[in-house]
N, C-alpha and C positions, 0 to 999 in steps of 0.2 A: 503494500500500498505505500509505496516512497516512490515517487517519481526520481527524482535526483537524491543524490546525499551518500555519506560514507556508507552507511549498511547496503543499501542497494547496489552500489557500487563496488563495494567488496566481494559478494559471491559472483558477480559476473567477471571481475579480474581472475578470481580462482578459477572459475569453470574454464574461461577461453586460455588458460593457461596449462591447466591440467595434464592434458594428454603429452605434449612436448616437452615439459619439464620432468615428467616421469618416464620418458625415453619409452612413451607409447603402453606401458603397463597400466595406466590407468586412464578411465576417459569418465567426463562428468556429464552430469545433466541436470539443468535447473528445471524443478518442477515448482511451478508457478501458474496452476491452471487460470487463473483470474488475477490480472495484476495491472499496475500502473506504470510499472518500471519502464525507464527510458533505454538504459544502457542494455538490456538483456536483447532488445529489438536488432542488436547487432551480431548476435550470435547466428550462426547457422543453424534453420532448422533440426537438424538432428541431435543439437544440445538442447531443445526446448521439450518438454515433455507436456503435450496437451496446453500450449500456450494460447492465451486469449487477452489481448491487451483492450483496457476500455478507458473512458475518461473518467476522471476523479469526481464524485460528487458526496454532499455531506451526508453521512449516514452510510457508504460505500462499504467501509468495514465489516459493520455488523450485517449487512446483508450477504458479501462476499465469500466471509469467514468459513461459515460452515459448509457450502460448498466446497472451497479449497480444501477443506479437512477430508470430506468424504472423498473427491477426485485425485487428493494425492495419494491415500491411503491406495485407492484401486490402481493407479496409475506405476507408483513403487513396487506392488505387488507383480503387476505384469512384467515389470522390466527387470526382476530378478534382482534387485539392487544387493551390493555385497557390503555396503557402507552408506550410512545416511546423516548429512551433516546439515542441522537445523540451524538455520540462518537467524532466526528468531524465536521467539518464545510461543509455546502453545500448552493448552491445559492436557491435550493426549497425544501421545506419539503418533504419528503417521508410517513410522516404519514397520517392516514386516518383522514377525515374531524371530528372536535371535540374531537380528540385523543389527551390529554394533553402530553405536549413534555418538555423534560430536555435537556440542553446542558451542555458539560462541558468545561470551558475554563482552559486551561493549563499553559498558559504565555500570555504576550501580548508584547513579544519580537520584533515582526515586527511594531508595533505601534511605539515603541520608534526608530526602525531605519528609517522609514517613514518620520521622521523628520528632517533627512538628505538626503533622496531620494526617488523619485518617482515610484522606481521599484516595489511596494509591493499593490500598489492602488487597482488593481483587487482582489487580495486576501483579502483585509483588508474590500471590500465592502461585499464579500461574508460573511466575518466572523460577520462584523456589521450585516448583515441581520438576520445570524442565530441564533445569539444572540437576537437579538429584539423581534423576533418571538416567541422563547422559551417561556413556562410558568415559570421554574425556571432556573436558572444558578447555577451551582456547579463550584467553584474555586478551587484548588489543595491546595492554600495556601492563608493567609491573604495579602501577598505582591501582589500577582494576582489580590486579589481581590480590592485591593487600587488602582492597576493601571487600571483596568475594570472600576472603579467610575469615575476616572480623564481621561481617553481617551473616552469613549462612554456614560458617565454619566447614566449609569443603575442604578437605583433605590436600594437601599441598602437592602432593603425589598424583592428583589426578589433573592438576593444571598445568596446561603450557602456555607461557607468554609469546606472542608472535605479533611483531610489529605490523601495521598496515604498510600498504604504499602509498602512492601520491601522486605519480605521474599524469599531469593532466594531457601532455601530449610529448612524444620524442621527434616527431617530425619537423625538423627544420623549415620544410617548406610552410606547413601549417604556422608555426609560430611566426615567421616572417610574414607571411600576408595579413595574420592577425594584427600585427603591429602597423602595417600599410595602412589597412582599413581604419583603426583607432587613430592615425593621425587623419586620413581623409573627414572621419567622421568628426573628429576635434575642431576643425576649421569650421564647424556649423554652429559650434558650440562657445563655451567659455576656454579660454587657454590657460586659466589660473590653473597652478599645480595643486595636487589634491591629496588627501590622505584616505585611506581605500580599508572599507570594514567588507567582510565577505560571510555570506551566511543566514541563517536567521537570527531573529534580534530579539524576541520576547524571553522573559521569564532570566533562566540563569544565565542566557546569553549576552545580557547587560548591556545592552544598546542604549538604554537611557544613562546610565552613568558615563558612558562614551560622550554621548551628546553634551551632557552638563561639564565636562571636562574640556570638553572643545570649546564650548561658549564663555568657561571661566578663563579662557586666554585670549587676549587682543591679539598676541601677537598669531597665535595659530588662525584665528578669524581673519585676518587682514592678510595673510599671505597663502592660506589653503582654503580649497572647498573640502568638503567631507561626503566622499561617496560610499553608499553601502549598495553593496551588489548581492543580490541573491534572489530566492523564488518568489516570495511573496512583497508586493508592495506595501509601501507605509500605511499603517493604521490610521484610522481617526485619531486616535489617543496619541499616536506619535507625532502625528503632523500638529494634533494640539500642542503639545510640548514643545515642539520646533517652533511654532509660533512663540509660545511664551518665552522662549530663550532668544527670539529674535535672530533665527537661523533660517529663515525661510527660502533665502536667496543663497544660502551658501551648505546646504545639504542637500545632496542629488540622490536619487533612488535609480537603480539600473540592474538590469536582467538579461539572459541570454546564454548562447550557447557558450561551450569552454573556449572555443577561438577567441569571444569578446573577451572572456575572464582573462585570459592570457594576457589581451592588449591593455588590461585595466592593471594587472600587476607589473609589467615591463615600464608601465609610465608613472605608477604611484611615488611619491617622495616617500611613502612610509606605509606599511601596511599594520592595521591594530587589531589585535583578538583580544577583546575585554572580557570573555566568559569567566564566568566563576567558578565552570565546572566543565571539565573535558574528560571522555574515557582516552581520547588521542589527540586530535586536534590535525587532520589532514591539510586544512588551509595556511598552517604555518610552512609547512614543507612546500606546498604549491609556491608560495611566496618566494622562498628564499629561491627555489629552482630558477626564478624569473629576474634575479637580481633584485629584489626589493627587501630593504630593512625591515625588520620584524621588531615590531614590542606585542608582548603578550603578557599575561596574568602569572601570577609566580604559585600559582595554587595545582592541584591534583596532578595531571598527567603531563600538563606543558612543559615543566622545565626537563623533565626525562624527554621529549620529544627534540623541544629547540634546543637543548644545551648551551652551549655557550653563544649560540649565533644568533641571540636574541637578547634584546632589552627589557627587563621585568617590572611591573608593577602590581601595587595591591588594588585587586578588581573592585574592592569596597570603598575605596579611598579616591575622591575626585582629584585632589591634589596631588598624591601620587604618581595617576595615571598622565595627568596634564604636565608635571614636570618631567616624566620620562619622554612624552611624546615630544616636548619642546627641546629637551637636551638632544634627543636623536637626530630630528629634523635641522638643528640649527648648526651642528656640527658636523662638515663636511668629510673630516677625517674619520669620526666616529660611524658616520653612514658607510663608507667604503669598507671600514674593516667588519660592520656588520653583515655587509655582501658579500665579502670574501670567507667569512667564516660559515655564511651560510650554504656555499658553492660547496664546502667541503662538509657541512653537516648533511646534506641531502643524500651524500654517497652511501650513507648507512641504511637507507630505506628504498625500496624499490618493491613493485606486486611480485616480480620475480623470486626475490629473497622471501618475500610471504607466502607465496606459494610452495616454495620449496620447504620451507621449516612445516607447513601444513603436509605437503606428502608425507614427510616423516612421522606425524602423528596419526596418518590415515595407515600408515604399512607398520605399524607399531600395533596397532587395534588389528588388523587384518592376519596378523601372524599370531597373534594369541592363542 
């Protein structure tokens, strides 16, 4: 039920690489009978089991989920699957009997929030059940692994940490064309430098604190626009806050393809990731890949992913965020250092590496 984003990208990347990277010892099929995933449309039909893509609408998940469960169970039984990798959480397994299963845990955000609210209890029970019944659990960061052990007491021996990949594109012509298009488009609008935010904005994504930090700095407002690039247009509440902070002419919303996003990374003065909580944080690496200085929160998995290639701030503090942004964008030597470190940092992460490490988990289960 996710059109774009880390989870839907993750299992597309695994499936597209599995056969080649396992030396043709394994092949993968995505069982998503009813879905909205844009990425898996790129796979050959032989790797999709009963796939039907539809346009998302409110309440779609409640209608589609029972059909998906029923059809998935039937398709997996017909396919004689040797192993089932559950890419999200469900109340009941769709795997054939005695078929080993893997489940990936992306974060423990709702467990953390449940300490202050009872709103997530039903979701957490489903998640707990899916994790406990799995033969092996993959966590996408050490931060998530620590929290999984803390909240659910899952034995460490059952858990493997496998970092995600990140590449938006490795095709030089695609990257070059994206930049040319951006230059042409820029002539039609403002040529003012900009700070870049990417992704969702609500709740723990903490976009409102970024707005307030930006508004608190005359230097930033006079020198840069703020561009937020993501799947959802600004909400009424966000626009109201932007108006209250007198930022209406300075904050821009953009959306579009990966090519367009690449061009925004390439030309941004800095990329800012204000999220309070992340299970991993793919945009951090995407920004580094395209030579964009990175600033992010000093919490959860973000220091694990960004290492020494980012400047950090306290996501709960407007002053901390403002000072970190000002310090980075005003110092050309600091920006150059961050860009250089970013290019080195991204060498540690790739979808190929993620897939190879996942293959090892599969092999261990299949040999038991």
